[in-house]
Structures are given as structure tokens and as C-alpha cells.
C-alpha positions in Angstrom: 8.6 10.4 -12.0 7.3 9.6 -15.2 10.4 7.5 -17.0 9.5 4.8 -19.2 11.7 2.9 -21.2 10.8 1.2 -24.5 11.1 -2.6 -25.0 10.5 -4.9 -28.5 7.4 -7.3 -27.8 6.8 -9.6 -31.0 8.8 -6.7 -33.2 7.0 -3.9 -32.0 8.1 -1.2 -29.6 6.4 -1.1 -26.3 6.8 1.1 -23.6 7.1 0.3 -19.8 7.8 2.2 -16.7 11.1 2.5 -15.9 12.4 0.6 -12.8 13.1 3.9 -11.1 9.2 4.8 -11.3 8.2 1.2 -10.3 10.5 1.0 -7.5 8.1 3.5 -5.5 5.1 2.9 -8.0 5.1 -0.7 -6.8 5.0 0.3 -2.8 2.3 3.0 -3.7 0.0 0.1 -5.1 0.8 -2.2 -2.1 -0.4 0.7 0.0 -3.5 1.4 -2.2 -4.5 -2.5 -1.3 -3.4 -1.8 2.5 -6.3 0.5 2.4 -8.7 -1.1 0.7 -8.4 -3.9 4.0 -5.7 -6.1 3.1 -2.7 -6.6 1.0 -1.6 -9.9 -0.7 1.5 -11.8 -0.6 2.0 -11.2 -4.3 2.7 -7.2 -3.7 5.3 -8.1 -1.9 7.0 -10.4 -3.6 5.9 -8.3 -6.7 8.5 -5.0 -5.1 10.8 -7.8 -3.7 11.5 -9.3 -7.3 11.6 -5.4 -9.3 14.7 -4.4 -6.5 16.0 -7.9 -6.8 15.9 -8.0 -10.8 16.4 -4.3 -11.8 18.2 -2.7 -8.5 21.1 -1.7 -10.5 19.2 0.1 -13.0 17.5 1.9 -9.7 19.4 4.8 -8.5 19.0 4.8 -4.7 19.5 8.3 -4.3 17.0 9.7 -6.6 14.3 7.5 -5.4 15.1 8.6 -1.7 14.2 12.0 -3.5 11.6 11.0 -4.9 10.0 8.7 -1.8 10.4 11.9 0.4 8.7 14.1 -2.5 5.6 11.6 -2.9 5.6 11.2 1.6 6.3 7.6 1.0 9.2 7.8 2.6 8.2 6.4 5.8 6.2 3.4 4.4 9.2 2.5 2.2 11.5 2.1 5.7 8.6 0.2 7.7 8.1 -2.0 4.7 11.6 -2.7 3.4 12.6 -5.0 6.4 9.5 -7.2 5.7 10.8 -8.0 2.0 14.4 -8.6 4.0 14.0 -10.2 7.1 10.8 -12.9 6.2 11.0 -12.4 2.4 14.1 -13.2 1.6 15.4 -10.4 -0.5 19.0 -10.8 -0.3 21.4 -8.4 2.5 23.0 -6.4 -0.3 19.7 -5.2 -2.4 18.4 -4.8 1.2 21.1 -2.5 2.0 21.3 -0.7 -1.3 18.0 0.4 -0.8 18.0 0.8 3.0 17.2 4.7 4.4 16.8 3.1 8.0 17.5 0.1 10.0 16.7 -3.5 8.8 16.2 -5.8 11.8 13.8 -8.1 12.8 12.0 -6.5 15.5 8.8 -6.7 17.6 6.5 -4.1 15.5 8.0 -5.8 12.2 6.6 -9.5 13.6 3.2 -7.2 14.4 3.1 -5.9 11.3 3.5 -9.0 9.7 1.1 -10.5 12.2 -1.6 -7.5 11.0 -1.1 -8.5 7.2 -1.5 -12.1 8.2 -4.5 -11.6 10.5 -6.4 -9.8 7.7 -6.1 -12.3 5.1 -5.1 -12.0 1.4 -7.0 -8.3 0.2 -8.6 -8.5 3.8 -10.8 -11.2 2.9 -10.5 -12.4 6.5 -12.2 -9.1 7.7 -14.7 -9.1 5.3 -15.5 -12.3 6.1 -16.3 -11.8 9.8 -18.1 -8.6 8.8 -20.3 -10.9 6.5 -21.6 -13.2 9.3 -22.7 -10.4 11.7 -25.8 -8.5 12.1 -27.1 -7.0 8.8 -29.1 -3.9 10.5 -28.6 -0.6 9.1 -27.4 1.0 12.0 -24.8 -2.3 12.9 -23.8 -1.7 9.3 -22.7 1.9 9.9 -21.0 1.3 13.2 -18.8 -1.8 10.9 -18.0 0.7 8.2 -17.6 3.3 11.2 -14.7 1.3 13.4 -13.7 -0.4 10.0 -12.5 3.3 8.8 -10.9 4.6 11.7 -8.9 0.5 12.0 -7.8 1.0 8.5 -7.1 4.6 9.0 -5.0 3.8 12.0 -3.4 0.8 10.4 -2.3 3.0 7.7 -1.0 5.9 9.6 1.9 3.9 10.6 3.0 3.7 6.9 1.3 7.0 5.2 0.2 9.6 7.2 -0.9 11.9 4.5 -3.3 8.7 2.9 -4.8 7.8 6.3 -6.4 11.2 6.7 -7.4 11.2 2.7 -8.6 7.4 3.2 -11.3 9.2 6.4 -12.3 11.9 4.4 -13.4 9.9 0.9 -14.9 7.2 3.3 -17.0 9.8 4.8 -18.1 11.3 1.5 -19.2 8.3 0.1 -20.9 7.4 2.9 -22.9 10.7 3.2 -23.6 10.4 -0.4 -25.1 6.7 0.0 -27.4 8.1 3.3 -28.5 11.1 1.3 -29.1 9.1 -1.9 -26.7 10.9 -4.3 -24.9 10.4 -7.4 -20.9 9.4 -6.8 -20.7 12.4 -8.9 -23.2 14.8 -7.2 -20.6 17.5 -5.7 -21.8 19.6 -2.6 -22.7 22.8 -2.8 -23.7 25.5 -0.3 
């Protein structure tokens, strides 16, 4: 997973991640933004440009095994059609890395709608929550409902990431409610 390549930059050799690594890492990074409430168009475009530009340097069979072992294969299958159908990833490139069907569908259109409704990096969701009541209980309710809404959205792509997200959100909320620092360890 950690293969790097060396490139010359101003007469200095610099280690950069390989295209093989970057193919799954950019998807993982996109899912991180999705988990935090919103993903930007840039994450999709970066991923698409990598596949289009460096596709010949990426071994599809090795990539599939890496995605499977990282638990990202489901997310890959669900996100790649968006690159092809909506953003113009060339068909030949999409087919090379399609580990499932690539076609426009009602579910794909729903996913695109979710990304658009959330706004760039979730700004539409944050703006809506900033305008609502600021009482302590209404804030907690918004955090709880937002956590489960995001977890449900993340589950579609990355089930284990959704579970981890809920657990870490509750842990952070409990620490904040008890006035504990971020690095306090709970013991029995």
C-alpha cells in the first residue's frame, strides 16, 4: 500500500505517492469529507484526473485487492459511475476500473442530489444548523440527528466507517459534556 515514486523537482529528488496508492487514497479522502458533512467537487475531479492521467500506471487487479482489503470496494463501485456519467471520465478508463456496472440510475441520481444539497463541503447543512435555536438540548438533538444522518449516508459507501463515525462522535460529545480534555482516557 505504501509504494512511492521519486520525481525530480528543482534538481532535488522528492518522494511522491504512486498512482497505485493515490487511486484508493483519493477515494478514502473523499469519504473522509463525506463523513465530516460534505464533499467538494474538487475531491471528485482530483480522483477523476488521477485515473484518467495515470490510469495506465495502475494495475486494476491489484487495486481491486487493495480496495477489498481496505473495505473500500463498495465505495469505489458506488462512486466511480459518478465520475463517468456526470463528470466525463472517458469510457475506456471507467471500464478499466469498473468493478461493477457503470450506468446512470435512480440511485446514482439520488447520490448526486445528496452531494449537491449538502453544498460544497457541507456548507448548506452548516448554514441551516447555524440559523436554528441555540439551546443546549436543541443543539444536542441537532448533533445526534446529524450524526445518524451522516452515518446513514456513509453506510451506503463504507459501512465500517459509519460505525466508527458514530462511536467517535459519541465519545467526543461525552467528553465535552463532562468537561474532559480530548486526550482523557476513560477507565473503569
